[in-house]
TITI-385162 format. One line per field, with one value per residue (C-alpha): residue number from 1; residue in one letter; chain; x, y, z. Coordinates in steps of 0.5 Angstrom, whole numbers, plus 2048, in hexadecimal, padded with zeros to 3 digits. Layout:
N
i: NUM/... .
aa: a/... .
ch: A/... .
c1: X/... .
c2: Y/... .
c3: Z/... .
***
This chain:
471
i: 1/2/3/4/5/6/7/8/9/10/11/12/13/14/15/16/17/18/19/20/21/22/23/24/25/26/27/28/29/30/31/32/33/34/35/36/37/38/39/40/41/42/43/44/45/46/47/48/49/50/51/52/53/54/55/56/57/58/59/60/61/62/63/64/65/66/67/68/69/70/71/72/73/74/75/76/77/78/79/80/81/82/83/84/85/86/87/88/89/90/91/92/93/94/95/96/97/98/99/100/101/102/103/104/105/106/107/108/109/110/111/112/113/114/115/116/117/118/119/120/121/122/123/124/125/126/127/128/129/130/131/132/133/134/135/136/137/138/139/140/141/142/143/144/145/146/147/148/149/150/151/152/153/154/155/156/157/158/159/160/161/162/163/164/165/166/167/168/169/170/171/172/173/174/175/176/177/178/179/180/181/182/183/184/185/186/187/188/189/190/191/192/193/194/195/196/197/198/199/200/201/202/203/204/205/206/207/208/209/210/211/212/213/214/215/216/217/218/219/220/221/222/223/224/225/226/227/228/229/230/231/232/233/234/235/236/237/238/239/240/241/242/243/244/245/246/247/248/249/250/251/252/253/254/255/256/257/258/259/260/261/262/263/264/265/266/267/268/269/270/271/272/273/274/275/276/277/278/279/280/281/282/283/284/285/286/287/288/289/290/291/292/293/294/295/296/297/298/299/300/301/302/303/304/305/306/307/308/309/310/311/312/313/314/315/316/317/318/319/320/321/322/323/324/325/326/327/328/329/330/331/332/333/334/335/336/337/338/339/340/341/342/343/344/345/346/347/348/349/350/351/352/353/354/355/356/357/358/359/360/361/362/363/364/365/366/367/368/369/370/371/372/373/374/375/376/377/378/379/380/381/382/383/384/385/386/387/388/389/390/391/392/393/394/395/396/397/398/399/400/401/402/403/404/405/406/407/408/409/410/411/412/413/414/415/416/417/418/419/420/421/422/423/424/425/426/427/428/429/430/431/432/433/434/435/436/437/438/439/440/441/442/443/444/445/446/447/448/449/450/451/452/453/454/455/456/457/458/459/460/461/462/463/464/465/466/467/468/469/470/471 .
aa: m/k/k/i/v/r/g/l/c/l/l/l/t/v/s/l/v/l/p/v/a/a/c/g/k/f/q/a/d/s/k/d/v/p/i/y/p/d/a/e/p/f/r/f/v/a/y/m/s/p/p/p/a/n/s/g/s/g/e/f/a/t/n/p/d/y/m/t/l/e/h/y/r/n/m/a/d/c/g/f/n/y/t/t/g/m/y/e/n/t/k/e/l/y/l/k/g/m/d/l/a/e/q/v/g/m/k/y/y/v/r/d/y/s/f/a/d/g/c/i/e/g/i/i/a/a/a/n/s/e/q/e/a/q/t/m/l/e/a/q/k/e/s/i/k/a/r/f/d/e/y/s/q/h/e/s/f/a/g/v/l/a/v/d/e/p/s/t/k/r/y/d/a/i/a/v/m/n/k/w/y/r/e/n/f/p/d/t/e/f/q/v/n/l/l/p/t/y/a/s/a/s/q/l/f/g/t/n/a/s/d/k/k/y/g/e/d/y/v/k/y/f/n/e/h/v/d/p/s/v/l/s/y/d/h/y/a/l/s/k/e/g/t/v/n/r/l/s/a/t/y/l/q/n/l/e/y/f/a/n/e/a/a/r/t/d/k/d/f/y/v/f/l/l/t/l/g/h/w/n/y/r/t/m/e/y/y/r/d/i/a/w/q/v/y/t/a/m/a/y/g/a/v/g/a/q/t/f/t/y/w/t/n/l/s/n/g/a/s/e/k/i/t/g/a/l/v/d/r/d/g/t/k/l/p/a/w/y/a/m/q/e/v/t/k/e/v/n/a/f/e/n/v/y/m/n/f/d/w/q/g/t/l/p/v/v/a/d/k/y/e/s/n/p/m/v/d/m/m/l/t/p/l/t/e/h/d/r/i/a/s/v/s/t/t/g/d/a/i/i/g/a/f/k/d/k/e/g/r/d/g/f/l/l/s/n/i/t/d/p/a/d/n/t/k/a/a/v/t/v/k/f/n/d/a/k/k/v/v/v/y/k/k/g/r/t/l/v/c/p/l/s/k/g/k/a/t/f/e/l/g/s/g/e/g/w/f/v/i/p/v .
ch: A/A/A/A/A/A/A/A/A/A/A/A/A/A/A/A/A/A/A/A/A/A/A/A/A/A/A/A/A/A/A/A/A/A/A/A/A/A/A/A/A/A/A/A/A/A/A/A/A/A/A/A/A/A/A/A/A/A/A/A/A/A/A/A/A/A/A/A/A/A/A/A/A/A/A/A/A/A/A/A/A/A/A/A/A/A/A/A/A/A/A/A/A/A/A/A/A/A/A/A/A/A/A/A/A/A/A/A/A/A/A/A/A/A/A/A/A/A/A/A/A/A/A/A/A/A/A/A/A/A/A/A/A/A/A/A/A/A/A/A/A/A/A/A/A/A/A/A/A/A/A/A/A/A/A/A/A/A/A/A/A/A/A/A/A/A/A/A/A/A/A/A/A/A/A/A/A/A/A/A/A/A/A/A/A/A/A/A/A/A/A/A/A/A/A/A/A/A/A/A/A/A/A/A/A/A/A/A/A/A/A/A/A/A/A/A/A/A/A/A/A/A/A/A/A/A/A/A/A/A/A/A/A/A/A/A/A/A/A/A/A/A/A/A/A/A/A/A/A/A/A/A/A/A/A/A/A/A/A/A/A/A/A/A/A/A/A/A/A/A/A/A/A/A/A/A/A/A/A/A/A/A/A/A/A/A/A/A/A/A/A/A/A/A/A/A/A/A/A/A/A/A/A/A/A/A/A/A/A/A/A/A/A/A/A/A/A/A/A/A/A/A/A/A/A/A/A/A/A/A/A/A/A/A/A/A/A/A/A/A/A/A/A/A/A/A/A/A/A/A/A/A/A/A/A/A/A/A/A/A/A/A/A/A/A/A/A/A/A/A/A/A/A/A/A/A/A/A/A/A/A/A/A/A/A/A/A/A/A/A/A/A/A/A/A/A/A/A/A/A/A/A/A/A/A/A/A/A/A/A/A/A/A/A/A/A/A/A/A/A/A/A/A/A/A/A/A/A/A/A/A/A/A/A/A/A/A/A/A/A/A/A/A/A/A/A/A/A/A/A/A/A/A/A/A/A/A/A/A/A/A/A/A/A/A/A/A/A/A/A/A .
c1: 7B5/7B7/7B6/7B7/7BB/7B9/7BC/7BD/7B7/7B8/7B1/7B1/7AB/7AB/7A6/7A8/7A8/7A2/7A1/7A0/79F/7A1/7A8/7AA/7AA/7AA/7AF/7B1/7B8/7BA/7C1/7BE/7BA/7BE/7BD/7BC/7BC/7B5/7B3/7AD/7A7/7A3/79E/797/793/78B/78A/783/783/77C/779/776/76F/76B/771/76D/769/762/75E/764/765/763/767/769/770/774/77B/77A/780/77C/77C/784/785/782/786/78C/78A/789/791/791/797/795/78F/78D/787/783/77C/77F/781/782/788/784/782/789/78C/786/788/78F/78D/789/78E/793/78F/78F/796/795/798/794/794/790/78E/78E/789/784/787/785/78B/78F/791/796/791/78E/794/796/78F/78F/797/798/7A0/7A5/7A5/79E/79F/7A4/7A0/79A/79E/7A1/79A/798/79E/79D/796/798/79E/79A/795/79A/79E/798/798/79F/79E/79B/79F/79A/79B/79E/79D/799/796/797/793/790/791/794/795/79C/799/799/7A1/7A4/79F/7A0/7A8/7A7/7A3/7A7/7AD/7AA/7A7/7AD/7B1/7AC/7AA/7AF/7AD/7A6/7A4/7A2/79E/79C/798/798/794/794/796/78F/78E/78C/791/78D/78D/795/797/791/791/790/797/799/7A0/7A0/7A2/7A0/7A6/7AB/7A7/7A2/7A5/7AD/7AC/7A8/7AD/7B3/7AF/7AB/7B0/7AC/7AE/7A9/7A5/79E/799/792/790/78A/78B/785/77F/778/775/76E/76F/776/77C/782/789/78D/792/797/796/79D/7A0/79E/7A1/7A8/7A7/7A7/7AC/7B1/7B1/7B1/7B7/7BA/7BA/7BA/7B3/7AD/7A6/79F/799/792/78E/787/782/77C/777/775/775/776/77B/77A/778/77D/77A/780/787/789/786/78B/791/791/792/797/79C/79C/79E/7A3/7A6/7A9/7AB/7A5/7A6/79F/798/792/78B/786/782/781/77B/775/774/76F/76C/768/767/764/76B/76F/76C/76F/76E/772/779/77D/777/770/76E/76C/772/770/776/775/778/77E/780/781/785/789/78A/78D/791/794/796/799/79E/79F/7A2/7A8/7A8/7AE/7B2/7AF/7B1/7B8/7B8/7B9/7B5/7B9/7B4/7AE/7AE/7A7/7A5/7A0/79C/79C/7A0/79C/796/797/796/795/798/79E/79F/79E/7A4/7AA/7B0/7AF/7B4/7B5/7BA/7BD/7C4/7C1/7BB/7BD/7B6/7AF/7A8/7A1/79A/797/79A/79E/7A4/7AA/7AD/7B4/7B8/7BE/7C0/7C6/7CA/7C9/7C4/7BE/7B7/7B1/7AA/7A5/79F/799/796/790/78A/787/780/782/785/78B/791/798/79D/7A3/7A9/7B0/7B7/7BC/7C3/7C8/7C3/7C1/7BB/7B6/7B3/7AC/7A8/7A0/79A/79D/7A2/7A9/7AB/7B1/7B1/7B6/7B7/7B7/7BD/7BC/7B5/7AE/7A7/7A3/79C/799/792/78E/791/796/79D/7A3/7AA/7B0/7B7/7BC/7C1 .
c2: 840/842/84A/84F/855/85C/861/863/864/86B/86C/869/869/868/869/86D/86B/866/862/85B/857/850/853/859/860/860/865/869/869/869/866/860/85F/85C/85F/85A/85B/85B/854/851/853/84D/84A/84B/848/848/842/843/84A/84E/84A/84C/84C/846/841/83E/837/835/83B/83F/83E/845/849/851/853/853/855/85C/861/862/85A/85A/860/85C/856/85B/85E/858/857/853/854/84E/84B/845/845/83F/840/844/83F/843/847/84D/84D/84B/851/855/852/854/85B/85C/859/85E/864/862/85F/858/852/84D/845/842/83B/838/832/834/836/831/833/830/832/830/82C/829/825/824/820/81C/81A/814/814/819/817/818/81F/821/81F/823/829/829/829/82E/833/838/83A/839/83E/843/844/844/849/84E/84C/84E/855/857/859/856/84F/84A/843/83D/839/833/82D/82C/826/821/81A/817/814/81C/81D/81B/820/825/825/826/82C/82F/82E/831/837/839/839/83E/842/842/848/845/83F/839/836/830/82F/828/824/823/81D/81B/81A/813/80E/80E/816/816/811/80F/808/805/802/802/802/80A/80F/816/81A/816/813/819/820/81E/81A/820/825/821/81E/825/82A/830/837/837/832/832/82E/82E/82B/82E/82C/82F/82B/829/823/825/829/827/82B/827/828/824/820/820/828/829/823/826/82C/828/824/82B/82F/82A/828/830/831/82B/82D/835/836/83A/837/83A/837/838/83A/838/83E/83B/837/831/829/828/82E/834/83A/840/845/848/84B/845/840/843/845/83E/83B/841/841/839/839/83F/83B/836/83B/83C/842/842/841/840/840/83B/83F/846/847/842/83C/83E/837/833/82C/828/825/82B/82E/835/83B/840/843/849/84D/84A/848/850/852/854/854/84F/84E/84A/850/855/84F/84E/855/856/850/853/859/856/852/858/85B/856/852/856/853/84C/84C/84D/847/840/83A/835/831/831/830/82D/830/82C/82F/828/823/81D/820/81E/823/81E/824/824/81C/81B/820/81C/821/826/82A/827/82D/833/837/83D/83A/838/836/837/836/838/838/836/832/836/835/839/83A/83B/83F/842/848/849/84D/847/84A/845/846/843/842/841/83E/83C/835/834/834/83B/838/838/83F/83D/841/83E/842/83F/841/840/841/843/842/847/84D/853/855/853/856/854/855/854/857/85C/85F/85E/85E/85D/859/859/852/850/84B/849/848/84B/848/84A/84A/847/848/842/841/847/846/84B/84B/84C/84E/84D/852 .
c3: 7D7/7D0/7CF/7CA/7CE/7CB/7CF/7D6/7DB/7DE/7E2/7E9/7ED/7F5/7FA/800/807/808/80F/80E/814/810/80E/812/80F/807/805/7FF/7FD/7F6/7F7/7F9/7F3/7ED/7E6/7E0/7D9/7D5/7D3/7CF/7D3/7D6/7D1/7D3/7CD/7CC/7C9/7C5/7C3/7C2/7BD/7B6/7B4/7B3/7B6/7BB/7BB/7BD/7C1/7C0/7B8/7B6/7BB/7B9/7B7/7BE/7BA/7BC/7BF/7C5/7C7/7C5/7C9/7CF/7CE/7CE/7D4/7D8/7D7/7D1/7CC/7C7/7C5/7C1/7BB/7BC/7B8/7B3/7AE/7A8/7A5/7A5/7AC/7AF/7AB/7AE/7B5/7B4/7B2/7B9/7BD/7BA/7BC/7C3/7C4/7C4/7C0/7BC/7BB/7B5/7B5/7AE/7AD/7A8/7A2/79C/798/79D/7A5/7AA/7AF/7A9/7A7/7AF/7AF/7A9/7A8/7AC/7AA/7A9/7A1/7A1/7A4/79F/799/79C/79D/797/794/798/79A/795/798/79F/79E/79A/7A0/7A5/7A1/7A1/7A9/7AA/7A7/7AD/7B3/7B8/7B5/7BA/7B7/7B7/7BC/7B7/7BB/7C2/7C6/7C1/7C2/7C0/7BA/7B7/7B9/7B2/7AF/7B4/7B3/7AC/7AC/7B2/7AE/7A8/7AC/7AF/7A9/7A6/7AB/7B1/7B4/7B6/7BA/7B8/7BF/7C1/7C7/7CA/7CF/7D6/7DB/7DC/7D4/7D3/7CF/7C9/7C9/7CA/7C6/7C1/7C5/7CB/7CC/7D3/7D2/7D0/7D5/7D5/7D7/7D2/7CD/7CC/7CE/7CD/7C7/7C4/7C6/7C3/7BD/7BB/7BE/7BF/7C1/7C7/7CB/7CD/7D1/7D4/7DB/7DF/7E6/7E9/7E8/7EC/7EE/7F0/7F6/7F7/7F4/7F1/7F0/7EA/7EE/7E8/7E7/7EA/7E7/7E0/7E1/7E3/7DC/7D8/7DD/7DD/7D5/7D4/7D8/7D5/7CE/7D0/7CD/7D0/7D2/7D2/7D6/7D5/7DB/7DC/7DB/7D8/7DD/7D9/7DA/7E1/7E2/7E6/7E4/7E5/7E9/7EE/7EE/7F2/7EC/7E7/7EB/7EE/7E7/7E4/7EA/7EB/7E4/7E5/7EB/7E5/7E0/7DC/7D7/7D4/7D6/7D1/7D3/7D2/7D0/7D0/7CC/7CF/7C9/7C4/7C6/7CB/7CA/7D0/7D1/7D1/7D7/7D6/7DB/7D9/7D7/7D8/7D4/7D3/7CC/7CA/7CD/7D4/7D9/7DE/7E5/7E2/7DD/7E3/7E7/7E1/7E0/7E7/7E6/7E0/7E3/7E9/7E4/7E0/7E6/7E7/7E0/7DE/7E4/7E4/7DC/7DE/7E2/7E0/7E4/7E8/7EB/7F0/7F7/7FA/802/805/80C/80F/80D/80F/80B/804/7FE/7F8/7F3/7F7/7F8/7F0/7EF/7EC/7EC/7F2/7F5/7FC/7FE/7FC/7FD/7FF/803/80A/80C/80A/80D/80B/80E/807/802/7FD/7F8/7F7/7F0/7F0/7EB/7E9/7E5/7E0/7E6/7EB/7EF/7F2/7F1/7F4/7F1/7F7/7F5/7FA/7F7/7FC/7F8/7F6/7F8/7FF/7FF/804/805/806/80A/808/80C/809/80D/807/807/806/805/80A/805/800/7FA/7F9/7F3/7F6/7F3/7EF/7F3/7F4/7FC/800/806/80C/80E/816/816/80F/810/80D/80D/806/807/800/7FF/7FC/7F5/7F6/7F3/7F5/7F2/7F7/7F6/7FD/7FD .
***
């Protein structure tokens, strides 16, 4: 992972002796716990910040002004350190959002698609070639730059989500705008969010041609042709057909594509989380619904998670089938808000350790090798072994993300990948090579566990993820 090192972390919290049957007795022994330099925090982004007045549609078109300090404090209290404005759509409202974000210690991304005198997303949407994009940029760059110069005066300004889910037909224009933006605003981010594996060929490539491949012709081509500073995509794995819960078979494969591409080019990558019940996607209600998405992504080295969405959409067309997000349309905290807060607190407790490690690969572990798990079956580049792991077994399907720090220590992110709707535990038993203890970061605590002949069992609750360092 690319990180910004800021200084030495001097505070370390470890729990006192806690009897845990699955892993002997956890013990506090600070000499076993590595101390790491401060790194950039894990990025939790509340996409769709509290909306301004009269920004909804249909029956919600006359909504009151929710851009208040109270609602921004609620975002920060939930654990978000970034937000993205979606309903603002004017320079003045974006500046207001930045002021509010700054007051609660958050950073703020803008969108740029509704300005008549020129806008980033307008060029990307209209230009069908690099030359067309350059011509349009030449005519509009003064007004765009003036607007972003104002944004840049605010400490909370984080950058722009330039376009969401583009096809490759837009890559030439994106490349032009990315280059221009990074030359003029190098201290903030030009972000593009890409489509998932289950998108159609027409969505991905603007054509139904069958000779195009997602990994090579969509993700890798974007990275090489556009050369962004960061990668991002969405993949909503938790759906429901009638009364039957479904997991997307290519969910882990999609994480592989982005983890491998990010590692190949030394870039960070973010994921979008499903937090809005809509279409046939599930409504998020419980800790395990959110944790499952965050920890599976972290097992592949993701350093940011963005919500789709924070605020429940101010629309409700018949085809949308919207239920709720983290807060309701009037800002009322929904169950998913509290679930999200629990997860962010857990990650915050060990994020500095995690961010000092680099992802090496991910090892799947299935409970029954004779029972297929489509997500595991669809993986393209799974680890099949690791030098520090002599053997591993589990009572529930799991993945183990393998990491290494700059001093050569190994770290492992264990994630329970059983469907969170089933509320199933996974007892993962690992026999480590060359280790007498493990440092365990779990549920907001830092613990030390002695190994028995190199072995320990980690009782992962539904959706849970634990970070483990053998010592």
